[in-house]
N, CA and C of each residue as an Amber inpcrd file, in Angstrom:
protein
   177
  34.0250000 -23.2620000  -1.4350000  33.7730000 -24.3890000  -0.5560000
  34.9850000 -24.6250000   0.3350000  34.7740000 -25.3810000   1.3310000
  35.8530000 -25.6980000   2.2670000  36.8210000 -26.6970000   1.6400000
  38.0780000 -26.6230000   2.0400000  39.0900000 -27.5380000   1.5310000
  38.7830000 -28.9580000   1.9830000  38.5250000 -29.1570000   3.2420000
  38.2060000 -30.4720000   3.7850000  37.6930000 -30.3280000   5.1940000
  36.9160000 -31.2670000   5.6230000  36.3350000 -31.1220000   6.9630000
  37.3020000 -31.5260000   8.0670000  38.1980000 -32.4650000   7.7980000
  39.1590000 -32.8930000   8.8110000  40.5740000 -32.6390000   8.3210000
  41.5140000 -32.6490000   9.2540000  42.9160000 -32.4970000   8.8820000
  43.2460000 -33.5050000   7.7940000  43.9930000 -33.0400000   6.8150000
  44.3180000 -33.8720000   5.6720000  45.6920000 -34.5030000   5.8280000
  45.8190000 -35.7210000   5.3840000  47.0940000 -36.4180000   5.3770000
  47.6720000 -36.2950000   3.9790000  48.9330000 -35.9360000   3.8900000
  49.5870000 -35.8560000   2.5860000  49.5900000 -37.2450000   1.9530000
  49.0560000 -37.3470000   0.7650000  48.8880000 -38.6430000   0.1230000
  50.2210000 -39.3580000  -0.1060000  51.2430000 -38.6370000  -0.4880000
  52.5080000 -39.2740000  -0.8040000  53.3500000 -39.6370000   0.4010000
  53.3070000 -38.7780000   1.4270000  54.2240000 -38.9710000   2.5540000
  53.5400000 -39.3270000   3.8670000  52.2280000 -39.1460000   3.9670000
  51.5150000 -39.4180000   5.2090000  51.7260000 -38.3690000   6.2790000
  52.2820000 -37.2150000   5.9120000  52.5500000 -36.1670000   6.8880000
  51.2720000 -35.4830000   7.3530000  51.2540000 -35.1220000   8.6260000
  50.1170000 -34.4280000   9.2300000  50.4700000 -33.0020000   9.6250000
  51.6460000 -32.4870000   9.2160000  52.0720000 -31.1760000   9.7050000
  51.2560000 -30.0260000   9.1330000  50.6440000 -30.1880000   7.9810000
  49.7700000 -29.1610000   7.4300000  48.3370000 -29.5250000   7.7890000
  47.6670000 -28.6220000   8.4800000  46.3280000 -28.9290000   8.9850000
  45.3440000 -27.9110000   8.4250000  44.5090000 -28.3650000   7.5100000
  43.5940000 -27.4840000   6.8010000  42.1410000 -27.6130000   7.2520000
  41.7760000 -28.6580000   7.9040000  40.3690000 -28.9510000   8.1470000
  39.7420000 -28.1890000   9.2930000  38.4460000 -28.3970000   9.4640000
  37.6710000 -27.8080000  10.5560000  37.7980000 -28.6300000  11.8320000
  38.2580000 -29.8480000  11.7080000  38.3340000 -30.7670000  12.8410000
  39.7750000 -31.2450000  12.9940000  40.3290000 -31.0570000  14.1850000
  41.6860000 -31.4890000  14.4920000  41.6890000 -32.9950000  14.7270000
  42.6280000 -33.6900000  14.0920000  42.8040000 -35.1200000  14.2960000
  44.0870000 -35.3250000  15.0940000  43.9800000 -36.0090000  16.2360000
  45.1330000 -36.2500000  17.1000000  46.0190000 -37.3300000  16.4840000
  46.9600000 -36.8640000  15.6730000  47.9050000 -37.7690000  15.0030000
  49.1070000 -36.9340000  14.5890000  50.2880000 -37.4820000  14.7430000
  51.4830000 -36.7510000  14.3180000  52.1040000 -37.4100000  13.0880000
  53.2140000 -36.8620000  12.6300000  53.8530000 -37.3640000  11.4210000
  54.4070000 -38.7770000  11.5670000  54.6070000 -39.2180000  12.7880000
  55.1280000 -40.5720000  13.0310000  54.0190000 -41.6050000  13.2280000
  52.7830000 -41.1620000  13.1380000  51.6650000 -42.0880000  13.3160000
  51.2030000 -42.2350000  14.7450000  51.7640000 -41.4340000  15.6450000
  51.3630000 -41.4820000  17.0520000  50.1340000 -40.6220000  17.2700000
  49.2970000 -41.0190000  18.1990000  48.1140000 -40.2460000  18.5600000
  46.9230000 -41.1620000  18.7560000  45.8710000 -40.5830000  19.2640000
  44.6770000 -41.3670000  19.5780000  43.6580000 -41.3720000  18.4500000
  43.8660000 -40.5230000  17.4520000  42.9140000 -40.3060000  16.3510000
  41.6290000 -39.6350000  16.8200000  41.6440000 -39.1070000  18.0570000
  40.4820000 -38.3410000  18.5300000  40.2760000 -37.1350000  17.6350000
  39.0200000 -36.7790000  17.4400000  38.6760000 -35.6060000  16.6350000
  38.1730000 -34.5020000  17.5470000  38.6680000 -33.2750000  17.3400000
  38.2810000 -32.1260000  18.1350000  37.9340000 -30.9730000  17.2010000
  36.7190000 -30.4260000  17.3040000  36.3610000 -29.2860000  16.4460000
  37.2550000 -28.0840000  16.7270000  37.7100000 -27.4300000  15.6660000
  38.4980000 -26.2010000  15.7750000  37.5410000 -25.0100000  15.7860000
  38.0590000 -23.8230000  16.0710000  37.2410000 -22.6110000  16.0450000
  36.5710000 -22.4320000  14.6800000  37.2900000 -22.7960000  13.6310000
  36.7380000 -22.6520000  12.2820000  35.5150000 -23.5580000  12.0590000
  35.4220000 -24.6570000  12.7870000  34.2570000 -25.5370000  12.7160000
  33.0010000 -24.7770000  13.1390000  33.1190000 -24.0820000  14.2560000
  31.9590000 -23.3490000  14.7820000  31.6220000 -22.1430000  13.9040000
  32.6650000 -21.5190000  13.3210000  32.4260000 -20.4260000  12.3820000
  31.6520000 -20.9410000  11.1680000  32.0890000 -22.0360000  10.5950000
  31.4260000 -22.5720000   9.4020000  30.0120000 -23.0510000   9.7240000
  29.8300000 -23.5850000  10.9090000  28.4990000 -23.9990000  11.3540000
  27.5460000 -22.8020000  11.3690000  28.0600000 -21.6490000  11.8600000
  27.2420000 -20.4310000  11.8980000  26.9420000 -19.9190000  10.4910000
  27.9210000 -19.9920000   9.6170000  27.7130000 -19.5770000   8.2260000
  26.5950000 -20.4050000   7.5920000  26.6080000 -21.6950000   7.8220000
  25.5700000 -22.5770000   7.2710000  24.2080000 -22.2530000   7.8840000
  24.1740000 -22.0840000   9.2050000  22.9130000 -21.8170000   9.8840000
  22.2830000 -20.5010000   9.4470000  23.0980000 -19.5190000   9.0940000
  22.5740000 -18.2170000   8.6790000  22.5030000 -18.0860000   7.1630000
  22.7370000 -19.1820000   6.4790000  22.7030000 -19.1900000   5.0120000
  23.6680000 -18.1570000   4.4340000  24.8160000 -17.9890000   5.0920000
  25.8460000 -17.0900000   4.6070000  25.6480000 -15.6320000   4.9340000
  24.6090000 -15.2960000   5.6960000  24.3680000 -13.8930000   6.0360000
  25.3070000 -13.3810000   7.1150000  25.8150000 -14.2760000   7.9840000
  26.7350000 -13.8810000   9.0370000  28.0750000 -14.5480000   8.7720000
  29.0220000 -13.7530000   8.2550000  30.3510000 -14.2760000   7.9550000
  31.3860000 -13.8200000   8.9750000  30.9330000 -13.1670000  10.0420000
  31.8920000 -12.6770000  11.0470000  32.5370000 -13.8490000  11.7590000
  33.7750000 -13.6140000  12.1750000  34.5350000 -14.6830000  12.8380000
  34.6690000 -14.4150000  14.2950000
């Protein structure tokens, strides 16, 4: 399964420097940003995997 759908915030420190999700969140480590969400390339890849029931795993 996927790690998470959106960029994850480190629970202890609130850092945004590690970005694991399918959707980019506009926020930096200092709390600046608009919080806008933008799908990453991996979002569209995972969407295709779901639509093809896992038959097309090409990136």
